[in-house]
C-alpha positions as CSV (number, residue, x, y, z in Angstrom):
1,M,41.1,-68.2,-90.2
2,T,40.1,-71.9,-90.6
3,E,36.4,-73.3,-91.4
4,A,35.7,-73.7,-87.5
5,T,35.8,-69.8,-87.1
6,L,33.7,-69.0,-89.9
7,P,30.5,-68.6,-87.8
8,F,32.3,-65.9,-86.0
9,Q,33.6,-63.9,-89.0
10,R,31.9,-61.0,-90.7
11,T,33.0,-58.4,-93.5
12,G,31.2,-55.3,-92.1
13,F,27.6,-56.0,-91.4
14,D,27.5,-59.1,-93.3
15,P,28.7,-63.0,-92.7
16,V,31.6,-63.7,-94.8
17,A,30.9,-65.2,-98.0
18,A,32.2,-68.5,-97.3
19,I,29.1,-69.1,-94.8
20,G,26.9,-68.5,-97.7
21,E,28.7,-71.1,-99.8
22,L,28.7,-73.5,-96.9
23,R,24.9,-73.0,-96.7
24,A,24.3,-73.7,-100.4
25,E,26.6,-76.5,-100.9
26,R,27.3,-78.0,-97.4
27,P,24.6,-76.9,-94.9
28,I,25.8,-79.2,-92.2
29,V,29.4,-79.7,-92.2
30,R,31.8,-81.2,-89.4
31,L,34.3,-78.7,-88.4
32,D,38.1,-79.3,-87.8
33,V,38.2,-79.0,-84.1
34,P,41.2,-81.0,-82.8
35,I,39.7,-81.9,-79.1
36,G,36.4,-82.8,-77.8
37,P,33.4,-84.1,-79.3
38,A,32.6,-84.2,-83.2
39,T,31.5,-80.7,-83.9
40,W,29.0,-79.9,-86.7
41,L,28.0,-76.3,-88.0
42,V,24.4,-76.0,-89.2
43,T,23.7,-73.0,-91.3
44,R,20.6,-73.2,-93.2
45,Y,17.4,-71.9,-91.6
46,D,15.1,-74.8,-91.5
47,D,17.7,-76.9,-90.2
48,V,18.6,-74.5,-87.3
49,R,15.0,-74.4,-86.6
50,A,14.9,-78.2,-86.3
51,V,17.9,-78.3,-84.1
52,L,16.8,-75.4,-81.6
53,G,13.4,-76.4,-81.4
54,D,14.1,-80.4,-80.5
55,T,14.7,-80.9,-76.8
56,E,14.2,-84.5,-77.2
57,R,16.9,-85.3,-79.2
58,F,19.4,-82.3,-78.5
59,S,20.5,-81.5,-75.1
60,N,22.0,-78.0,-73.7
61,D,23.5,-79.5,-70.7
62,F,27.1,-80.3,-71.3
63,S,27.6,-81.8,-67.8
64,N,26.3,-85.2,-69.6
65,V,28.6,-85.2,-72.3
66,T,31.8,-87.3,-71.5
67,E,33.9,-86.3,-74.4
68,L,34.2,-82.8,-72.9
69,A,36.3,-84.1,-70.1
70,D,38.9,-84.6,-72.6
71,V,39.5,-80.9,-72.8
72,G,39.4,-80.2,-69.2
73,I,35.3,-79.3,-68.7
74,S,34.0,-81.1,-65.8
75,V,30.4,-81.4,-64.8
76,E,31.2,-79.0,-61.9
77,M,32.0,-76.2,-64.4
78,N,28.5,-76.3,-66.0
79,P,27.1,-72.8,-65.5
80,G,23.5,-73.8,-65.3
81,G,20.8,-71.1,-65.9
82,L,18.6,-71.2,-68.7
83,G,21.0,-71.4,-71.4
84,F,22.7,-74.7,-70.2
85,T,19.9,-76.4,-68.6
86,D,17.5,-78.9,-70.2
87,P,13.7,-79.8,-69.2
88,P,12.5,-80.5,-66.4
89,D,14.8,-78.0,-64.4
90,H,14.6,-75.5,-67.4
91,T,11.0,-75.5,-67.6
92,R,10.7,-74.7,-63.8
93,L,13.3,-72.0,-64.1
94,R,11.6,-70.4,-67.0
95,R,8.3,-70.6,-65.5
96,L,9.7,-68.4,-62.6
97,L,11.3,-66.1,-64.9
98,T,8.8,-65.5,-67.7
99,P,6.0,-63.7,-65.7
100,E,8.6,-60.9,-65.0
101,F,9.4,-60.3,-68.7
102,T,5.8,-60.0,-69.7
103,M,5.2,-56.6,-71.6
104,R,2.7,-55.8,-68.6
105,R,5.4,-55.8,-66.2
106,L,8.1,-54.6,-68.4
107,K,6.1,-51.3,-68.8
108,R,6.9,-50.2,-65.4
109,L,10.7,-49.9,-66.5
110,V,9.6,-47.2,-69.7
111,P,9.9,-44.1,-67.6
112,R,13.3,-45.4,-66.3
113,I,14.7,-46.4,-69.6
114,E,13.7,-43.1,-71.0
115,A,15.4,-41.1,-68.3
116,I,18.4,-43.4,-68.7
117,V,18.6,-42.7,-72.6
118,A,18.2,-38.8,-71.9
119,E,21.0,-39.0,-69.3
120,C,23.3,-40.9,-71.7
121,L,22.3,-38.2,-74.3
122,D,23.1,-35.5,-72.0
123,D,26.7,-37.3,-71.5
124,L,27.0,-37.3,-75.2
125,E,26.2,-33.5,-75.7
126,R,28.8,-32.6,-72.9
127,R,31.6,-34.6,-74.4
128,G,30.7,-33.0,-77.9
129,P,31.5,-33.7,-81.4
130,G,34.1,-36.7,-81.7
131,A,32.7,-38.4,-78.8
132,D,32.3,-42.1,-79.1
133,L,28.9,-43.4,-79.5
134,V,29.6,-46.8,-78.2
135,E,31.2,-45.6,-74.9
136,T,28.6,-42.9,-74.2
137,F,25.1,-44.7,-75.5
138,A,25.7,-48.1,-76.6
139,V,27.3,-49.5,-73.3
140,P,25.6,-47.5,-70.6
141,I,22.1,-47.9,-71.6
142,P,21.6,-51.5,-71.4
143,A,24.2,-51.8,-68.2
144,L,21.9,-49.6,-66.2
145,V,18.7,-51.0,-67.6
146,V,20.0,-54.3,-66.6
147,C,20.8,-53.2,-63.1
148,E,17.3,-51.5,-62.8
149,L,15.7,-54.8,-63.8
150,L,17.5,-56.9,-61.4
151,G,17.5,-54.4,-58.8
152,V,21.4,-54.1,-58.4
153,K,22.1,-51.6,-55.8
154,Y,24.4,-48.8,-57.0
155,A,27.2,-49.6,-54.8
156,D,27.3,-53.1,-56.5
157,R,26.9,-51.9,-60.0
158,V,30.8,-51.6,-61.1
159,D,31.5,-55.0,-60.0
160,F,28.5,-56.3,-61.4
161,L,29.1,-55.1,-65.0
162,R,32.6,-56.2,-65.0
163,Q,31.2,-59.9,-64.9
164,A,30.0,-59.4,-68.3
165,E,33.2,-58.7,-69.9
166,D,35.3,-61.0,-72.3
167,R,33.1,-64.1,-71.8
168,F,32.4,-64.1,-75.4
169,D,35.7,-64.0,-77.1
170,V,36.4,-67.2,-78.7
171,S,39.7,-66.4,-80.0
172,G,41.6,-67.7,-76.8
173,D,41.3,-70.9,-74.5
174,I,37.8,-72.1,-74.0
175,L,38.8,-72.8,-70.5
176,N,39.2,-68.9,-70.0
177,S,35.8,-68.3,-71.2
178,I,34.4,-71.1,-68.8
179,G,36.4,-69.9,-65.9
180,A,34.8,-66.3,-66.5
181,I,31.5,-67.6,-66.3
182,G,32.3,-69.5,-63.0
183,Q,33.6,-66.4,-61.7
184,S,30.7,-64.5,-62.5
185,L,28.5,-67.0,-60.8
186,D,30.4,-66.9,-57.6
187,Y,30.1,-63.2,-57.6
188,L,26.3,-63.3,-58.3
189,E,25.9,-66.0,-55.6
190,D,27.0,-63.5,-53.1
191,L,25.0,-60.8,-54.4
192,V,21.7,-63.2,-54.4
193,A,22.6,-64.0,-50.5
194,R,22.6,-60.3,-49.7
195,E,19.3,-60.0,-51.7
196,R,18.0,-62.9,-49.5
197,R,18.8,-60.9,-46.5
198,D,17.4,-57.7,-47.8
199,P,15.3,-58.2,-50.8
200,G,15.0,-55.0,-53.0
201,D,12.5,-54.0,-55.8
202,G,14.1,-55.6,-58.7
203,L,13.8,-59.1,-60.4
204,L,15.9,-60.8,-58.0
205,G,14.1,-59.6,-54.8
206,A,10.7,-60.3,-56.4
207,L,11.9,-63.8,-57.0
208,L,13.3,-64.2,-53.6
209,R,9.8,-63.0,-52.2
210,E,7.6,-65.2,-54.3
211,H,9.7,-68.1,-54.5
212,P,12.0,-68.6,-51.4
213,E,12.6,-72.1,-51.8
214,I,15.1,-71.2,-55.0
215,D,18.3,-71.9,-54.1
216,D,21.3,-69.2,-54.4
217,R,23.2,-70.9,-57.0
218,E,20.0,-71.4,-59.2
219,L,19.1,-67.7,-58.9
220,A,22.6,-66.6,-59.6
221,G,22.4,-68.6,-62.9
222,I,19.1,-66.6,-63.9
223,A,20.9,-63.6,-62.9
224,D,23.8,-64.5,-65.0
225,G,21.6,-65.3,-67.9
226,V,19.8,-61.9,-67.6
227,L,23.1,-60.0,-67.5
228,T,24.8,-61.9,-70.3
229,G,21.7,-61.8,-72.5
230,G,20.7,-58.3,-71.7
231,H,24.0,-56.3,-71.6
232,D,26.7,-57.3,-74.3
233,T,24.1,-58.0,-76.9
234,S,22.0,-54.8,-76.6
235,T,25.0,-52.7,-76.6
236,S,26.2,-54.3,-80.0
237,M,22.7,-54.0,-81.1
238,L,22.5,-50.3,-80.4
239,A,26.0,-49.6,-81.8
240,L,25.4,-51.3,-85.2
241,G,21.9,-50.4,-85.5
242,S,23.0,-46.8,-85.0
243,L,25.9,-47.1,-87.5
244,H,23.4,-48.4,-90.1
245,L,20.9,-45.6,-89.5
246,L,23.9,-43.0,-90.0
247,M,24.7,-44.5,-93.3
248,N,21.3,-44.6,-94.5
249,P,19.0,-41.6,-94.5
250,A,15.8,-43.2,-95.5
251,D,15.9,-45.7,-92.8
252,R,16.9,-42.9,-90.3
253,D,13.7,-40.8,-91.4
254,A,11.8,-43.8,-90.9
255,M,13.0,-44.5,-87.4
256,V,11.9,-41.1,-86.4
257,G,8.7,-41.0,-88.5
258,D,6.2,-42.9,-86.1
259,D,6.1,-45.7,-83.6
260,V,4.8,-48.3,-86.0
261,R,7.3,-47.7,-88.7
262,A,10.2,-47.7,-86.0
263,G,9.0,-51.1,-84.6
264,A,9.1,-52.5,-88.0
265,L,12.6,-51.2,-88.8
266,V,13.9,-52.3,-85.3
267,E,12.7,-55.9,-86.1
268,E,14.3,-55.8,-89.5
269,L,17.5,-54.5,-88.1
270,L,17.6,-57.5,-85.4
271,R,17.2,-59.8,-88.3
272,Y,20.0,-58.0,-90.4
273,M,22.5,-57.5,-87.7
274,T,21.9,-61.0,-85.8
275,V,24.6,-59.8,-83.1
276,V,24.3,-63.1,-81.3
277,Q,26.1,-64.9,-84.2
278,V,25.5,-68.5,-82.9
279,A,23.2,-70.2,-80.5
280,F,24.2,-72.0,-77.3
281,P,25.8,-75.3,-78.4
282,R,23.5,-78.4,-78.5
283,F,24.6,-81.9,-77.9
284,V,23.1,-84.9,-79.7
285,R,21.2,-87.1,-77.1
286,E,21.1,-90.2,-79.7
287,D,22.0,-91.2,-83.2
288,L,19.9,-89.2,-85.7
289,T,19.8,-87.4,-89.1
290,V,19.4,-83.6,-89.7
291,G,19.0,-82.2,-93.1
292,G,20.1,-85.9,-94.3
293,Q,23.5,-85.4,-92.3
294,S,23.8,-88.5,-89.9
295,L,25.0,-87.2,-86.1
296,S,26.1,-89.7,-83.3
297,K,25.0,-89.4,-79.7
298,G,27.6,-87.1,-78.0
299,D,28.2,-85.0,-81.0
300,M,28.1,-81.1,-80.5
301,V,26.0,-78.9,-82.9
302,I,26.7,-75.1,-83.5
303,C,23.8,-73.2,-85.2
304,S,24.7,-70.2,-87.0
305,L,21.9,-67.8,-86.3
306,S,23.5,-65.0,-88.6
307,S,23.5,-67.5,-91.6
308,A,20.0,-68.8,-91.0
309,N,18.8,-65.2,-91.2
310,R,20.3,-64.5,-94.4
311,D,18.9,-67.9,-95.9
312,E,17.8,-67.3,-99.5
313,H,15.2,-70.2,-99.0
314,I,13.4,-68.1,-96.7
315,G,13.2,-64.8,-98.6
316,A,14.8,-62.7,-101.4
317,D,17.5,-59.8,-100.9
318,L,18.1,-60.5,-97.1
319,G,21.5,-58.9,-97.3
320,Q,19.6,-55.5,-97.5
321,V,17.6,-53.7,-94.7
322,V,13.9,-53.6,-95.8
323,A,11.5,-52.7,-93.1
324,G,8.1,-54.7,-92.7
325,R,9.2,-57.6,-94.8
326,A,7.3,-60.9,-93.6
327,T,10.8,-62.5,-92.7
328,S,11.4,-59.9,-90.2
329,S,8.6,-61.6,-87.9
330,S,10.2,-65.0,-87.6
331,H,13.9,-64.2,-87.5
332,M,16.2,-65.7,-85.3
333,A,18.1,-62.8,-83.8
334,F,16.7,-64.0,-80.3
335,G,17.2,-67.8,-81.0
336,Y,14.3,-70.2,-81.1
337,G,12.4,-72.8,-79.1
338,I,12.3,-73.3,-75.5
339,H,15.7,-71.4,-75.2
340,R,14.6,-68.2,-77.1
341,C,15.9,-65.1,-75.2
342,V,13.4,-64.6,-72.5
343,G,14.3,-60.7,-72.5
344,A,13.6,-60.4,-76.0
345,E,10.5,-57.7,-75.2
346,L,13.0,-55.8,-73.2
347,A,15.6,-55.7,-75.9
348,R,13.1,-54.2,-78.3
349,M,11.7,-51.8,-75.8
350,E,15.1,-50.4,-75.4
351,L,15.9,-50.0,-79.1
352,R,12.5,-48.5,-80.0
353,I,13.3,-45.9,-77.3
354,A,16.9,-45.3,-77.8
355,Y,17.3,-45.0,-81.5
356,P,14.4,-42.3,-82.2
357,A,15.7,-40.3,-79.1
358,L,19.1,-40.2,-80.5
359,L,18.2,-39.1,-83.8
360,R,15.6,-36.7,-82.5
361,R,18.1,-35.1,-80.1
362,F,20.9,-34.9,-82.7
363,P,19.4,-34.3,-86.0
364,G,22.6,-33.6,-87.9
365,L,24.6,-36.7,-86.2
366,R,26.9,-38.1,-88.5
367,M,30.0,-40.5,-88.4
368,A,33.4,-38.7,-87.5
369,V,35.5,-41.3,-89.3
370,P,35.2,-43.3,-92.5
371,F,33.5,-46.7,-92.3
372,E,36.7,-48.2,-93.5
373,D,38.3,-47.0,-90.3
374,L,36.2,-48.7,-87.9
375,R,37.0,-51.7,-86.1
376,F,34.7,-54.7,-85.5
377,R,35.1,-57.5,-83.1
378,E,36.8,-60.5,-84.3
379,L,35.9,-64.2,-83.4
380,S,33.2,-63.2,-81.1
381,I,30.1,-64.9,-80.4
382,V,28.3,-61.4,-80.1
383,Y,29.3,-59.2,-82.9
384,G,29.9,-55.4,-82.4
385,V,31.7,-52.5,-83.3
386,E,34.9,-51.4,-81.2
387,R,34.3,-47.5,-81.2
388,L,31.9,-45.1,-83.2
389,P,33.1,-41.5,-83.1
390,V,30.4,-39.1,-84.2
391,E,29.9,-35.7,-84.8
392,W,27.1,-33.1,-85.1
């Protein structure tokens, strides 16, 4: 493994020790990336916050970085959507989407989320001891919730969810990931066109009714952001959080104690796991200095969210789960700034419903294999466990 892959490596739940060493000794370091623009890794909380919060000097739109043409990435390949768009386009798109993700609007989904969770737990029970908690619990819950949110019709759901696979794997060619995003956008644009002809009751239908002027490609980009932000990430968080709870009886008891304690523990687990390991890349708009390090116009900056959430400068013992600590409320598991995950409240809602339901339904739930035998994702932007066999 090279220094360039460090932000994607972990040991169990923890970022590798080398990330902590960089944070202490070289908090902003240039990575040895052979092609493309100069690439910098940022690891301290304050520096990450400074980069992610500054849209005047940092851009999310890679189509204006000429150095990327050297690696075969063209303007036409920019996926757009919220994650790869700058103001004022980002402001306009976010303004369309934000009202649909307020707690008041999301509460309408609670009965359906509870029903989805119950259906998945029924399936887990039918499969019996030895069943995989990832396959039966962590994968289907967020997948079905995203489909409900967007209003994806049942006939389209298999193809729709296939679009979220493999795009977060950074072990191969970056062009493959960019190509997968492009294929997803093509599919989603077709889905949007069908929704335009016959708007449903979900997010896509609502946006088309309220904002008919939005074009299909832009709405496809929004849908793609919801898909990627709400499916794979929540799957990983459900699986890793469940694994932690199975290994820690006190936290397990707290999760089923009351809503307040469960909510505080969910927030701390979000910080501790930080399943999205790095933020969307930022591109330097002008020569500048961050944390004492000089960066040049056109450079690319990678912010390690998992490192920032373990930064000793913001709290002690951050390698432990301590529900209710002050740091929990200011974590960066959902990012920071204008590109902070718009679906954060939906993710919290899913976790607060799913974890207690699982533990109450199966009070004797336990791991069916030793922790050492579990396989975790390698070199992935979204960290997770591959399988989690359980028994009861």
